[in-house]
Each structure stands twice: as structure tokens, then as C-alpha cells.
C-alpha positions as CSV (number, residue, x, y, z in Angstrom):
1,M,-96.2,-50.8,-32.2
2,E,-96.1,-51.2,-28.4
3,F,-94.2,-48.6,-26.3
4,K,-91.5,-51.2,-25.4
5,A,-90.6,-51.6,-29.1
6,L,-90.5,-47.8,-29.4
7,T,-88.2,-47.5,-26.4
8,R,-85.8,-50.2,-27.9
9,E,-85.7,-48.3,-31.2
10,L,-85.0,-45.0,-29.6
11,S,-82.3,-46.5,-27.4
12,K,-80.6,-47.6,-30.7
13,G,-80.9,-44.1,-32.2
14,I,-83.7,-45.2,-34.6
15,V,-86.1,-42.2,-34.9
16,K,-88.9,-42.2,-37.5
17,P,-90.1,-38.9,-39.1
18,V,-93.7,-39.3,-38.0
19,Y,-95.5,-40.9,-35.1
20,L,-99.0,-41.3,-33.7
21,F,-99.1,-41.7,-29.9
22,Y,-102.4,-42.5,-28.3
23,G,-103.9,-44.4,-25.3
24,P,-104.8,-43.9,-21.6
25,E,-101.3,-44.5,-20.0
26,R,-100.1,-40.9,-20.1
27,L,-96.9,-41.5,-18.0
28,L,-95.4,-43.9,-20.5
29,L,-96.4,-41.6,-23.3
30,E,-94.8,-38.6,-21.7
31,E,-91.6,-40.6,-21.0
32,S,-91.4,-41.5,-24.7
33,I,-91.7,-37.8,-25.6
34,E,-88.8,-37.1,-23.2
35,L,-86.7,-39.8,-24.9
36,L,-87.4,-38.1,-28.2
37,K,-86.3,-34.8,-26.8
38,E,-83.1,-36.3,-25.5
39,K,-82.3,-37.9,-28.9
40,L,-83.3,-34.9,-31.1
41,V,-83.1,-31.6,-29.3
42,E,-80.5,-32.0,-26.6
43,G,-79.6,-28.8,-24.7
44,A,-81.9,-26.0,-23.5
45,S,-80.8,-23.6,-26.2
46,Q,-81.6,-26.0,-29.0
47,K,-85.0,-26.9,-27.5
48,G,-86.0,-23.3,-27.6
49,W,-85.4,-23.2,-31.4
50,N,-86.2,-26.7,-32.5
51,Y,-88.9,-27.9,-30.2
52,Y,-92.6,-26.9,-30.8
53,V,-95.9,-27.9,-29.2
54,V,-99.2,-27.0,-30.9
55,Y,-102.8,-28.1,-30.2
56,G,-105.2,-29.7,-32.6
57,K,-108.1,-27.5,-31.6
58,E,-106.2,-24.3,-32.4
59,V,-103.6,-25.0,-35.0
60,K,-103.9,-24.8,-38.8
61,A,-102.3,-27.4,-41.1
62,T,-100.3,-24.6,-42.8
63,T,-98.6,-23.7,-39.5
64,I,-97.7,-27.3,-38.9
65,L,-96.3,-27.7,-42.4
66,E,-94.3,-24.5,-42.2
67,K,-92.6,-25.5,-39.0
68,A,-92.0,-29.1,-40.2
69,R,-90.3,-27.9,-43.4
70,T,-88.2,-25.3,-41.8
71,L,-84.5,-26.4,-41.3
72,P,-83.4,-26.9,-37.7
73,F,-81.4,-24.1,-36.1
74,F,-77.8,-25.1,-35.4
75,A,-78.9,-28.8,-34.9
76,G,-79.7,-31.9,-36.9
77,H,-83.3,-32.2,-36.1
78,R,-86.4,-30.5,-34.8
79,L,-89.3,-32.1,-32.9
80,I,-92.9,-31.0,-33.3
81,L,-95.7,-32.3,-31.1
82,I,-99.4,-31.9,-32.0
83,Q,-101.3,-32.3,-28.7
84,E,-105.0,-33.2,-28.9
85,A,-104.4,-34.3,-32.5
86,D,-107.7,-36.2,-32.4
87,S,-109.4,-32.8,-32.3
88,L,-107.8,-31.7,-35.6
89,P,-110.7,-31.1,-38.1
90,W,-110.8,-33.4,-41.0
91,A,-110.2,-30.6,-43.5
92,E,-107.0,-29.8,-41.7
93,Q,-106.0,-33.4,-41.6
94,E,-106.4,-33.8,-45.3
95,K,-103.9,-31.0,-45.9
96,L,-101.3,-33.0,-44.0
97,I,-101.5,-36.0,-46.2
98,P,-99.0,-34.9,-48.9
99,Y,-96.4,-34.2,-46.2
100,L,-97.0,-37.5,-44.5
101,Q,-96.4,-39.2,-47.9
102,A,-93.0,-37.6,-48.1
103,P,-91.9,-36.3,-44.7
104,V,-88.6,-34.4,-44.4
105,S,-85.8,-36.3,-42.7
106,F,-84.8,-33.5,-40.3
107,T,-88.2,-33.2,-38.5
108,C,-89.9,-35.6,-36.2
109,L,-93.7,-35.0,-36.2
110,V,-95.6,-36.6,-33.3
111,L,-99.5,-36.6,-33.3
112,I,-100.8,-37.2,-29.8
113,G,-104.4,-38.1,-28.9
114,D,-106.6,-40.1,-26.5
115,T,-107.7,-42.3,-29.3
116,S,-106.7,-43.0,-32.9
117,A,-110.2,-43.3,-34.4
118,P,-110.6,-39.6,-35.3
119,L,-107.3,-39.8,-37.2
120,A,-108.2,-43.0,-39.2
121,Q,-107.7,-41.3,-42.6
122,L,-104.1,-40.4,-41.6
123,E,-103.2,-43.9,-40.2
124,P,-102.1,-45.5,-43.5
125,Y,-99.7,-42.7,-44.3
126,I,-98.3,-42.6,-40.7
127,K,-97.8,-46.4,-40.8
128,A,-96.0,-46.2,-44.2
129,K,-93.4,-43.7,-43.1
130,G,-93.5,-43.8,-39.3
131,A,-95.2,-45.7,-36.5
132,I,-98.4,-45.8,-34.5
133,V,-97.8,-46.4,-30.8
134,E,-100.5,-47.4,-28.4
135,F,-99.9,-46.6,-24.7
136,S,-102.5,-49.0,-23.2
137,T,-103.1,-49.6,-19.5
138,L,-100.6,-52.2,-18.2
139,S,-101.7,-55.6,-16.9
140,P,-100.9,-56.4,-13.2
141,G,-97.9,-58.4,-14.2
142,E,-96.6,-55.6,-16.4
143,V,-97.1,-53.1,-13.7
144,L,-95.0,-55.2,-11.3
145,R,-92.2,-55.5,-13.8
146,W,-92.4,-51.7,-14.5
147,I,-92.1,-51.0,-10.7
148,K,-89.0,-53.3,-10.5
149,E,-87.4,-51.7,-13.6
150,K,-88.2,-48.2,-12.4
151,V,-86.7,-48.7,-8.9
152,E,-83.6,-50.4,-10.3
153,G,-83.2,-47.5,-12.7
154,F,-83.0,-45.2,-9.6
155,G,-80.3,-47.4,-8.1
156,Y,-82.5,-49.1,-5.5
157,K,-84.2,-52.5,-5.0
158,I,-87.7,-53.4,-4.0
159,T,-89.1,-56.6,-2.4
160,P,-91.9,-58.5,-4.3
161,E,-94.2,-57.8,-1.3
162,A,-93.6,-54.0,-1.6
163,G,-94.3,-54.1,-5.3
164,R,-97.6,-55.9,-4.8
165,Y,-98.6,-53.5,-2.1
166,L,-98.1,-50.6,-4.5
167,L,-100.2,-52.3,-7.1
168,E,-103.0,-53.3,-4.7
169,N,-103.2,-49.7,-3.3
170,N,-102.9,-47.8,-6.6
171,G,-104.1,-50.1,-9.3
172,P,-102.4,-49.7,-12.6
173,D,-102.1,-45.9,-12.2
174,L,-98.4,-45.5,-13.0
175,L,-98.4,-41.8,-12.2
176,Q,-99.6,-42.4,-8.7
177,I,-97.2,-45.4,-8.2
178,K,-94.3,-43.2,-9.3
179,S,-95.3,-40.6,-6.8
180,E,-95.3,-43.2,-4.1
181,L,-91.9,-44.5,-5.3
182,D,-90.4,-41.0,-5.2
183,K,-91.5,-40.7,-1.6
184,A,-90.2,-44.2,-0.7
185,I,-86.8,-43.5,-2.3
186,A,-86.5,-40.2,-0.3
187,F,-87.5,-42.1,2.8
188,T,-85.2,-45.1,2.3
189,G,-82.0,-43.1,1.9
190,K,-78.8,-44.1,0.2
191,S,-78.6,-45.7,-3.2
192,G,-78.6,-49.5,-3.2
193,S,-81.0,-49.8,-0.4
194,W,-84.1,-52.0,-0.4
195,I,-87.6,-50.6,-0.4
196,E,-89.6,-53.0,1.8
197,L,-93.2,-53.4,2.7
198,K,-92.8,-51.8,6.1
199,D,-91.4,-48.7,4.5
200,L,-94.4,-48.2,2.3
201,Q,-96.8,-48.9,5.1
202,E,-95.2,-46.4,7.3
203,L,-95.2,-43.8,4.5
204,C,-98.9,-44.5,3.7
205,W,-99.8,-44.2,7.4
206,H,-98.4,-40.7,7.6
207,A,-99.7,-39.6,4.1
208,T,-102.8,-37.5,4.5
209,T,-103.9,-38.0,0.9
210,H,-103.9,-41.7,1.4
211,T,-106.0,-41.7,4.6
212,I,-108.5,-39.3,2.9
213,F,-108.7,-41.7,0.0
214,D,-109.3,-44.5,2.4
215,L,-112.0,-42.5,4.2
216,V,-114.0,-41.7,1.1
217,A,-113.7,-45.3,0.0
218,A,-115.0,-46.5,3.3
219,L,-117.9,-44.1,3.1
220,G,-118.6,-45.2,-0.5
221,N,-118.7,-48.8,0.6
222,R,-120.9,-48.0,3.6
223,K,-118.2,-49.2,6.1
224,K,-119.3,-47.0,9.0
225,E,-116.8,-48.2,11.7
226,E,-113.8,-48.0,9.4
227,A,-114.8,-44.5,8.2
228,L,-115.1,-43.3,11.8
229,Y,-111.6,-44.7,12.6
230,L,-110.1,-43.0,9.5
231,L,-111.8,-39.7,10.4
232,Q,-110.1,-39.8,13.8
233,C,-106.8,-40.4,12.0
234,L,-107.3,-37.3,9.8
235,L,-108.3,-35.1,12.8
236,R,-105.3,-36.2,14.8
237,Q,-103.2,-35.1,11.8
238,N,-104.8,-31.7,12.2
239,E,-106.7,-31.8,9.0
240,A,-109.3,-29.1,8.8
241,P,-112.9,-30.5,9.0
242,L,-114.0,-28.2,6.1
243,L,-111.2,-29.7,3.9
244,I,-112.3,-33.3,4.8
245,L,-116.0,-32.4,4.1
246,N,-115.0,-30.9,0.7
247,L,-113.2,-34.1,-0.3
248,I,-116.1,-36.3,0.8
249,V,-118.5,-34.1,-1.3
250,R,-116.1,-34.3,-4.3
251,H,-116.1,-38.1,-4.0
252,F,-119.9,-38.5,-3.8
253,R,-120.3,-36.0,-6.6
254,Q,-118.3,-38.4,-8.8
255,L,-120.4,-41.3,-7.6
256,W,-123.5,-39.3,-8.6
257,Q,-122.1,-38.5,-12.0
258,I,-121.0,-42.1,-12.7
259,K,-124.4,-43.4,-11.5
260,D,-126.2,-41.0,-13.9
261,L,-124.0,-41.8,-16.8
262,Q,-124.4,-45.5,-16.3
263,A,-128.2,-45.0,-16.2
264,N,-127.9,-43.3,-19.6
265,N,-126.0,-46.3,-21.0
266,Y,-122.5,-44.7,-21.2
267,S,-119.7,-47.3,-21.5
268,I,-116.8,-47.4,-19.0
269,D,-114.5,-45.8,-21.7
270,Q,-116.9,-43.0,-22.3
271,V,-117.3,-42.3,-18.6
272,G,-113.5,-42.3,-18.2
273,K,-113.0,-39.8,-20.9
274,L,-115.8,-37.5,-19.6
275,L,-114.6,-37.6,-15.9
276,G,-110.9,-38.1,-16.4
277,L,-110.9,-41.4,-14.5
278,L,-109.1,-44.7,-15.2
279,P,-111.2,-47.8,-15.9
280,Y,-109.9,-49.3,-12.7
281,R,-111.3,-46.4,-10.7
282,I,-114.6,-46.3,-12.5
283,K,-115.3,-50.0,-11.8
284,K,-114.7,-49.3,-8.1
285,Y,-116.9,-46.2,-8.1
286,L,-119.6,-48.0,-10.0
287,D,-119.7,-50.6,-7.3
288,Q,-119.9,-47.9,-4.6
289,A,-122.6,-46.0,-6.5
290,S,-124.7,-49.1,-6.7
291,K,-124.9,-49.1,-2.9
292,F,-126.9,-45.9,-2.8
293,S,-130.3,-45.1,-4.1
294,W,-131.0,-41.7,-5.7
295,D,-133.0,-40.6,-2.7
296,E,-130.1,-41.5,-0.4
297,L,-127.7,-39.5,-2.5
298,K,-130.1,-36.5,-2.5
299,D,-130.3,-36.7,1.3
300,M,-126.5,-36.9,1.6
301,F,-126.0,-33.7,-0.4
302,A,-128.6,-32.0,1.8
303,S,-126.6,-33.1,4.8
304,F,-123.4,-31.8,3.1
305,L,-124.9,-28.4,2.7
306,E,-126.1,-28.3,6.3
307,I,-122.7,-29.3,7.7
308,D,-121.0,-26.7,5.5
309,L,-123.2,-24.0,6.8
310,L,-122.8,-25.1,10.4
311,L,-119.0,-25.3,10.0
312,K,-118.9,-21.7,8.7
313,S,-121.4,-20.1,11.0
314,T,-121.4,-21.8,14.4
315,D,-118.9,-23.0,17.0
316,I,-120.1,-26.6,16.9
317,P,-116.9,-28.7,16.6
318,G,-116.3,-30.1,13.1
319,K,-115.5,-33.5,14.7
320,I,-119.0,-33.8,16.0
321,L,-120.7,-32.7,12.8
322,L,-118.7,-35.2,10.7
323,E,-119.1,-38.0,13.2
324,N,-122.8,-37.5,13.3
325,F,-123.0,-37.6,9.5
326,I,-121.1,-40.9,9.4
327,W,-123.2,-42.4,12.2
328,R,-126.3,-41.7,10.1
329,L,-125.1,-44.0,7.4
330,S,-127.1,-47.2,7.6
């Protein structure tokens, strides 16, 4: 089942007794959980009694079954989430099978994981009595429709150019896009207003995190002149040179890790899981990592250490130290 079908069912009040949620698009997954909360455990007092979150690495099947079979307190339903369900040991999974074959009607049990493979033995039982929902990364067209629906849901409108700008600058990362939309809505003002391309461009120009992202991307792509320009932007915004250096180091550490994992034949999905990055980002970082040899990366980290020491122990302006580093990029 796709998340859209799940949303349609929940909007009609159709709630199954058991679900398996998995996939990389965590924002859609979390929004679906919020819908379940609204339908099943409305009100703060009821949530305290009838809403439970447990973790696959820690919980025993007996605890899950006890909570699932306990009648809800002053309510019609209870909601139990098993986070990291793909870490639930096989022996514990097997103990859940009798319950999954005959789940109680007053409990909604939701297993949540990054992937469904470790829960393969439970899938037939979940399908028979509930649903398996995959939250996959949206295609560009789906992201644009999601942006339009999300904006309209807040009572605003967005131009096609502004929607494409959000997609081009953030990829299919819905969490980041939502963050930008929240800022744009606050910037635009009254409900019913249009969010236009110029609004987003102005917000991005003043957003420090965006210019830092652009700076490290320019460095990763060996665009020296662009990196120098963006460095000036950051310094004019009174960003501390040490903070800028730390973010540059963080970016190149990720490039090093990705380059190393690729050399050891890790797939993009495996790299994403290990480093917590979306495939869209990994492909960009792989391209950047390919532009540097191992010797060049080693020299860069030696330079980072030198700049860090000089920033902390001398009066040499950080602007000069960072500019000199960028100029040394061939």
C-alpha cells in the first residue's frame, strides 16, 4: 500500500489493527502516525493512557502483547508504536505471530522500520489482517504536487516557479522543503497570499545555513571563485570563522567517508543507512569526492588542523586564513 491510499483510508475512518511502516521518507511516515493519533487517541489525557512507544532493540514480545491486549482507558482504542521494529530479534518476532493472526479490535499496532526485509516472516500475517505501507522517496513530479498541496493546506498559494526552486535547491528532501515553506509562510504574511520565486530567493539570501551549504558545495566542486564569494557573504553576516571551518571539515569528512565506502563496494542504499544521508545527497557527494585524490584529502585535513590551531592561538584574522585555504585549491 502507498501512503496516499493509507491517508484516504484514515480520512474515511478506516483503521486496521496492525500496520508495517517502512521506507526513507520519514516526514510522510511521521505525518501518518499523527493521523493515527488524531483518529484513535484524541486529547492529551487519553494519549497518556492509550498511546505507547517501544523500541525493537529493547522491548520483549511479552511487553508488546500485554499492552496490546489491555483494554483502553476511557477510550475506544489504543495505539502502540514499535520503533526500530526491524531490530526486533527473530525469536521475539515469532512470539508475535499468534497475536498478528488474531489481533484485538481495540488496539492499533504499528511496526516501524527503515526496511521490511528483517520482518519478512511477519509480513504475511500483517498483510492478512492489516497493511504494509512503504514511504518511498517521491519523484520530482510528486514532490511538486506535495508542495502545492501542503501550501494550499496552510491557506496559501505558490507559483510553479517557486515550487521548482524549492525542488532544485533541496532535492526530494521533504523535511527540508517543509522547513523552507514554514519560513516562506511567515515571511509572506496573511493567509491567501502567493509565495513567489522572489520571496524564496530573498529568504535564501539571508539564510546562513543555505549560504554555508552553498559554500561547502562550491568547495566540494572545486569552484574556487564561487567559494571565495560565498565566504565573503558569510563573513558579512558575522559568522564566526571557526564555525565556518567546522562546517567545511564536517563536509569533507563526509566526502572522505563516502569515498572510502565506495572503494569498499558499498551500495548507495548502504552508504545512506550508515551515514544518514538521502540517495540524492549521496550521488552529489560521490561526484564531489571523485574530484579529490586521497593525497589531496589528506593534505586538506592537515590544513584544517593548522587553521584550527591558528584561529585558537594567534591574532591572524580568520578571514585571511580561510581565504588562503580556498586559494590553494587548484
